[in-house]
C-alpha positions in Angstrom: 0.0 0.0 0.0 1.4 3.4 -1.0 2.5 5.8 1.7 0.3 8.8 2.3 2.4 12.0 1.7 -0.3 14.6 2.4 -3.2 14.5 4.8 -5.6 17.5 5.0 -8.4 17.2 7.7 -11.0 19.7 8.6 -9.3 22.7 6.9 -11.0 25.9 7.5 -9.7 29.2 6.0 -11.1 32.7 6.4 -10.4 36.2 5.2 -10.8 39.5 6.9 -11.1 40.4 10.6 -10.4 37.6 13.0 -13.6 38.4 14.9 -15.9 38.0 11.8 -13.9 36.5 8.9 -15.5 35.5 5.6 -15.0 31.7 5.5 -13.5 30.6 2.2 -12.9 26.9 3.0 -15.2 24.8 5.2 -14.0 21.5 6.6 -11.9 20.5 3.6 -10.4 17.0 3.9 -8.5 14.7 1.6 -5.3 12.6 1.3 -2.7 12.1 -1.3 -0.5 9.0 -1.7 3.2 9.1 -2.8 3.6 8.9 -6.5 -0.1 9.5 -7.3 -2.1 12.4 -8.6 -5.1 13.9 -6.8 -7.3 16.3 -8.8 -9.1 19.2 -7.1 -12.1 19.9 -9.3 -14.8 22.6 -9.4 -16.0 25.9 -10.9 -14.2 29.2 -10.3 -14.8 30.3 -6.8 -15.1 26.8 -5.3 -11.9 27.1 -3.2 -9.4 25.1 -5.2 -6.7 27.8 -5.4 -7.2 28.9 -1.8 -6.6 25.3 -0.7 -3.2 25.2 -2.6 -2.2 28.6 -1.2 -3.0 27.4 2.3 -0.8 24.3 1.8 2.1 26.5 0.5 1.7 29.1 3.3 1.1 31.8 0.7 -2.4 33.0 1.7 -2.7 36.7 0.9 -2.8 39.4 3.6 -6.0 38.9 5.7 -6.1 35.1 5.0 -5.8 32.8 8.0 -6.1 29.1 8.7 -8.8 29.0 11.3 -8.9 25.2 12.0 -7.8 21.8 10.8 -4.5 20.2 10.1 -2.2 19.7 7.1 0.4 16.9 7.5 3.1 16.6 4.9 5.8 13.9 4.7 9.0 14.8 2.8 11.3 12.4 0.9 13.3 11.6 4.0 10.2 10.4 5.8 10.0 13.4 8.1 6.5 14.5 8.9 5.7 18.3 9.0 2.6 19.9 10.5 2.1 22.7 7.9 -0.2 24.6 10.2 2.5 25.0 12.9 5.6 25.8 10.8 7.4 29.1 11.3 7.9 31.3 8.2 11.6 30.3 8.1 10.8 26.6 8.1 8.1 27.1 5.5 10.6 28.8 3.2 13.0 26.0 3.7 10.4 23.4 2.8 9.2 25.1 -0.4 11.3 23.7 -3.2 12.7 20.5 -2.0 9.6 19.5 -0.1 6.6 20.9 -1.9 6.5 23.3 -4.9 3.9 24.9 -7.0 3.2 25.8 -10.7 1.1 28.9 -10.8 -1.8 29.4 -13.2 -0.4 32.2 -15.4 3.3 32.2 -16.2 3.5 35.9 -17.2 2.1 36.8 -13.7 4.7 34.7 -12.0 7.9 35.2 -14.0 9.8 38.5 -13.5 10.3 40.2 -16.9 13.5 41.9 -15.7 15.4 38.6 -15.2 16.3 35.8 -17.6 14.6 32.4 -17.2 17.9 30.9 -16.2 18.4 33.4 -13.4 14.9 32.7 -12.1 15.2 28.9 -12.2 18.7 29.1 -10.7 17.5 31.2 -7.8 15.8 28.1 -6.4 19.2 26.4 -6.3 20.8 29.4 -4.7 18.2 29.3 -1.9 18.2 25.6 -1.2 21.5 24.1 -2.4 25.2 25.0 -2.0 26.3 25.2 -5.6 28.6 27.7 -7.3 27.5 29.8 -10.2 28.8 27.4 -12.9 27.1 24.4 -11.3 23.8 26.2 -10.9 23.9 27.2 -14.6 24.7 23.6 -15.6 21.8 22.2 -13.5 19.5 24.9 -14.9 20.3 23.9 -18.5 19.8 20.2 -17.6 16.4 21.1 -16.2 15.4 23.0 -19.3 16.4 20.0 -21.4 14.4 17.8 -19.1 11.2 19.8 -19.7 12.0 19.6 -23.5 12.9 23.2 -24.3 14.9 23.0 -27.5 18.3 24.8 -27.5 18.4 24.9 -23.7 21.9 26.2 -23.6 20.8 29.3 -25.5 17.3 29.6 -24.0 18.8 29.8 -20.5 19.6 33.5 -21.2 16.2 34.3 -22.7 13.7 36.7 -21.0 10.1 35.5 -20.5 8.6 37.8 -23.1 10.8 36.3 -25.7 9.2 32.9 -25.3 5.8 31.4 -26.3 3.1 30.6 -23.8 3.9 26.9 -23.9 7.6 27.6 -23.4 6.9 29.8 -20.4 4.8 27.1 -18.9 7.7 24.7 -19.3 10.0 27.2 -17.6 7.5 27.3 -14.7 7.6 23.5 -14.5 11.4 23.6 -14.5 11.4 26.2 -11.7 9.0 24.2 -9.6 10.9 20.9 -10.1 14.6 21.8 -10.0 14.9 20.9 -6.3 13.1 17.6 -6.9 10.1 18.2 -4.7 8.1 15.3 -3.1 4.9 17.1 -3.9 4.1 19.3 -6.9 1.0 21.5 -6.8 -0.2 22.4 -10.3 -2.8 25.2 -10.3 -4.5 24.9 -13.7 -1.2 24.8 -15.5 -2.7 24.3 -19.0 -5.7 26.8 -18.9 -4.2 29.5 -21.1 -2.7 27.0 -23.7 -4.1 25.7 -26.9 -5.1 22.1 -27.1 -2.0 20.8 -28.8 0.4 22.5 -26.3 -1.9 21.4 -23.4 -1.5 17.8 -24.4 2.3 18.2 -24.6 2.4 19.7 -21.1 0.3 17.0 -19.6 2.4 14.3 -21.2 5.5 16.0 -19.8 4.1 16.2 -16.3 3.2 12.5 -16.4 6.7 11.5 -17.6 8.4 13.7 -15.0 6.2 12.3 -12.2 7.1 8.7 -13.2 10.8 9.5 -13.5 11.1 11.5 -10.3 8.6 9.6 -8.2 6.7 12.7 -7.0 3.1 13.2 -6.1 0.9 15.8 -7.8 -2.0 17.9 -6.5 -3.6 18.9 -9.8 -6.1 21.8 -9.7 -8.5 22.2 -12.6 -12.1 22.7 -13.8 -11.6 20.5 -16.9 -13.0 17.0 -16.3 -11.3 15.8 -19.5 -7.9 16.7 -17.9 -9.0 14.9 -14.7 -9.8 11.7 -16.6 -6.3 11.8 -18.2 -4.2 12.8 -15.1 -5.8 11.8 -11.9 -5.8 8.7 -9.6 -8.2 10.3 -7.1 -10.6 13.2 -7.4 -12.0 15.6 -4.8 -14.9 17.7 -6.2 -15.2 21.1 -4.5 -18.2 23.5 -4.4 -18.4 26.8 -2.5 -15.4 26.1 -0.3 -16.2 22.5 0.6 -15.5 19.0 -0.7 -18.8 17.5 -1.9 -17.5 14.3 -3.4 -14.3 12.3 -3.2 -13.4 9.0 -5.0 -11.1 7.2 -7.3 -11.2 8.6 -10.8 -12.8 5.6 -12.5 -15.4 5.2 -9.7 -16.2 8.9 -9.9 -16.8 8.9 -13.7 -18.6 5.6 -13.5 -20.9 6.3 -10.6 -21.0 10.0 -9.6 -22.9 10.3 -6.3 -23.4 14.1 -6.0 -25.7 16.1 -8.4 -23.0 18.7 -8.8 -20.5 16.1 -10.0 -23.1 14.8 -12.4 -23.7 18.3 -13.7 -19.9 18.8 -14.3 -19.8 15.5 -16.3 -22.9 16.3 -18.2 -21.4 19.6 -19.4 -18.5 18.0 -21.1 -18.9 18.3 -24.9 -19.4 15.0 -26.7 -16.7 14.5 -29.5 -19.3 12.7 -31.6 -22.7 14.4 -30.8 -26.1 13.3 -32.1 -27.7 15.9 -34.5 -30.2 17.2 -31.9 -27.9 16.7 -28.8 -27.2 19.8 -26.7 -24.9 20.5 -23.8 -26.6 20.4 -20.4 -25.3 23.3 -18.4 -25.6 23.7 -14.6 -28.1 26.6 -14.1 -27.0 29.6 -12.0 -23.6 30.2 -10.5 -21.6 29.6 -7.4 -23.1 31.8 -4.6 -20.9 34.4 -2.9 -19.2 33.2 0.2 -21.1 35.9 2.2 -24.5 34.7 0.9 -24.3 30.9 1.2 -27.7 29.2 1.7 -28.5 27.1 4.7 -27.5 23.5 4.6 -26.3 22.3 1.2 -24.7 25.2 -0.8 -25.6 23.5 -4.1 -29.4 23.3 -3.3 -30.5 26.4 -5.2 -29.0 25.0 -8.4 -29.8 21.3 -7.8 -32.7 19.5 -9.7 -33.1 17.2 -6.7 -33.3 19.9 -4.0 -36.0 19.5 -1.3 -36.6 21.2 2.1 -34.5 18.5 3.9 -31.5 19.8 2.0 -31.5 22.9 4.2 -30.3 20.7 7.1 -27.2 19.8 5.0 -25.2 16.6 5.2 -21.5 16.0 5.9 -19.1 14.1 3.6 -19.9 10.4 4.3 -18.7 7.1 2.8 -21.4 5.8 0.4 -19.3 3.0 -1.0 -15.7 1.8 -0.2 -13.4 4.8 -0.9 -16.3 6.9 -2.3 -17.5 9.8 -0.2 -20.3 12.2 -1.0 -22.2 15.0 0.8 -25.8 14.6 -0.4 -29.0 13.0 0.9 -29.7 11.9 -2.7 -26.4 10.1 -3.2 -28.1 6.8 -3.9 -30.5 8.3 -6.4 -27.7 9.8 -8.6 -25.5 6.7 -8.4 
């Protein structure tokens, strides 16, 4: 049985004044095994990116972990309570422990420095190498992420590269210290389909070669089917369903999950077939309904949904937060 590298239990995150914060994450729980991929799925505003920022210790000003625990085990087998780390220990753990690919490369790469300088900075912070060794390792990493002419590209500025190349640079930066856990926050969203497929293939190969775990954040169920071993579906700051990827696609037990799957375009549609969108939108965090947050958009909603239901195991390894979980199975 694979070792669990990350355990998140009862995570609660708020923003604003401590006396009356706006709660962005509510009782989020999941686990990730070493060498596997867990996908966090949901619409914009569901809490996926906030979860990743809480794990990295990068919540913006005003953000606070209010409750819960986040346990991470590094490659040496040392367990870290991420909620109790000092800022110094957090910085030391980022890179060789856990690392992150952000959603938009041009927002994360500094236009005033070459990509080689920015990738090499990770080595400067976490390893004792001289300038020549850092440059050599940086070029090797650029070659590993399949950037052609890496020895020349190392001195290139971000604006001189295509979107796909910049995303490869972000992957190289995140992986140069060989992290045990890679968090990928929608790394292919801004790329065209061909480049997206290349990036996903690259991440799968690197995961296999380096033996790392991946927390993959996306709203694209097609990408989930291709990348994930386990899936956690989030809605309005909470996990509403969690299961193995095959089980989730085969027998979704929450109406929201069924809605996400129904909205995937069919590559070979019938003449009169139409997409079935989920009506409405994710409610603001300050205006969540009582009980189940999905109830106002749910075709199966009834008065009992106002009482809500916690995430419970409906089948071995398959959890859902819905009183109708058997009806939608």
